[in-house]
C-alpha positions as CSV (number, residue, x, y, z in Angstrom):
1,M,5.5,-12.2,-15.0
2,A,4.7,-8.6,-14.4
3,Y,3.2,-7.5,-11.1
4,A,0.6,-4.8,-10.4
5,I,-1.2,-3.4,-7.4
6,I,-4.7,-2.1,-7.2
7,V,-6.0,-0.5,-4.0
8,S,-9.8,-0.2,-3.5
9,L,-10.5,2.6,-1.1
10,A,-14.2,1.6,-0.8
11,S,-13.4,-2.0,0.3
12,R,-10.1,-1.1,2.0
13,R,-8.3,-3.9,0.2
14,L,-5.1,-4.2,-1.7
15,L,-5.0,-6.6,-4.6
16,L,-1.7,-8.0,-5.8
17,Y,-1.7,-9.1,-9.5
18,Q,0.8,-11.2,-11.3
19,G,0.4,-11.7,-15.0
20,G,-3.0,-10.1,-15.0
21,Q,-4.4,-12.5,-12.3
22,V,-5.1,-11.6,-8.6
23,I,-2.8,-13.7,-6.5
24,R,-3.4,-12.2,-3.1
25,T,-5.7,-9.7,-1.4
26,Y,-4.9,-7.8,1.8
27,P,-6.8,-5.5,4.2
28,V,-5.5,-2.0,4.4
29,G,-6.0,1.2,6.3
30,I,-6.5,4.4,4.3
31,G,-6.4,8.2,4.6
32,K,-8.7,10.1,7.0
33,T,-11.4,12.4,5.6
34,G,-9.1,15.5,6.1
35,T,-6.1,13.7,4.6
36,P,-7.5,11.4,2.0
37,T,-5.5,8.8,0.0
38,P,-5.0,10.1,-3.5
39,T,-6.6,8.2,-6.3
40,G,-5.1,7.5,-9.7
41,G,-2.1,5.8,-11.3
42,F,1.2,5.6,-9.6
43,H,4.3,3.4,-9.4
44,I,6.7,2.2,-6.7
45,I,9.9,4.3,-6.7
46,N,11.6,2.8,-3.6
47,I,11.4,0.0,-1.1
48,R,13.0,0.4,2.3
49,P,12.9,-2.1,5.2
50,N,12.6,-0.9,8.8
51,P,11.9,2.8,8.1
52,G,11.1,3.4,11.8
53,G,8.4,5.2,13.6
54,P,4.8,4.6,12.6
55,Y,5.8,3.0,9.2
56,G,6.3,-0.5,10.6
57,A,8.5,-3.1,8.9
58,M,8.6,-1.8,5.3
59,W,8.1,1.3,3.2
60,M,7.2,1.2,-0.5
61,G,7.3,4.8,-1.8
62,L,5.0,6.0,-4.5
63,N,5.9,8.6,-7.2
64,Q,3.5,10.9,-5.4
65,P,5.8,12.7,-2.9
66,G,5.1,11.8,0.7
67,Y,2.8,8.9,-0.1
68,G,3.5,5.2,0.1
69,I,2.4,1.7,1.1
70,H,3.8,0.8,4.5
71,G,3.5,-1.4,7.6
72,T,2.3,0.0,10.9
73,N,3.1,0.0,14.6
74,N,-0.6,0.0,15.2
75,P,-2.1,-3.2,13.6
76,S,-5.6,-2.4,15.0
77,S,-5.7,0.6,12.6
78,I,-5.9,-1.7,9.5
79,G,-9.4,-1.5,7.9
80,G,-10.0,2.1,9.1
81,M,-9.7,5.6,7.7
82,V,-6.7,6.4,9.9
83,S,-3.7,7.7,7.9
84,K,-2.4,10.9,6.5
85,G,-3.1,9.5,3.0
86,C,-0.8,6.5,2.9
87,I,-1.9,2.9,2.6
88,R,-1.2,1.0,5.8
89,M,-0.8,-2.8,5.9
90,H,0.0,-5.4,8.5
91,N,3.8,-5.8,8.7
92,N,3.8,-9.4,7.5
93,D,1.7,-8.5,4.5
94,V,3.7,-5.5,3.3
95,V,7.0,-7.5,3.8
96,S,5.6,-10.4,1.7
97,I,4.7,-8.0,-1.2
98,A,8.0,-6.1,-1.0
99,R,9.9,-9.4,-1.4
100,V,8.4,-10.0,-4.8
101,I,7.6,-6.8,-6.5
102,P,10.2,-4.7,-8.4
103,I,10.7,-1.0,-8.4
104,G,8.5,0.5,-11.0
105,T,5.5,-1.8,-10.2
106,P,2.3,0.0,-11.2
107,V,-0.1,1.0,-8.4
108,T,-3.7,2.0,-9.1
109,I,-5.7,3.6,-6.3
110,T,-9.4,3.7,-6.9
111,A,-12.3,5.1,-5.0
112,K,-14.4,2.0,-5.9
């Protein structure tokens, strides 16, 4: 069954879909006012464990250069407008998603 990800910036939630059904939701941190998270349709182009620095335990790169969904070394930032445009997740959450989704998974980021 195909996977898809939808990120709601308004609710600061990531929804993981499988076969058209929501199977999990996760809290996320999003971009600051000066460095907002881009909206639109994207897809996952790479998945890298342990990228180091502020990216936590996992990096899932989007086809928008410089943007991705990643873990964090600052878990208290989840839920806030804190990043330079990336989607931040708790390390355990981003690792659980990266274990199941393939490269090419569609990602929709919406302001709603």
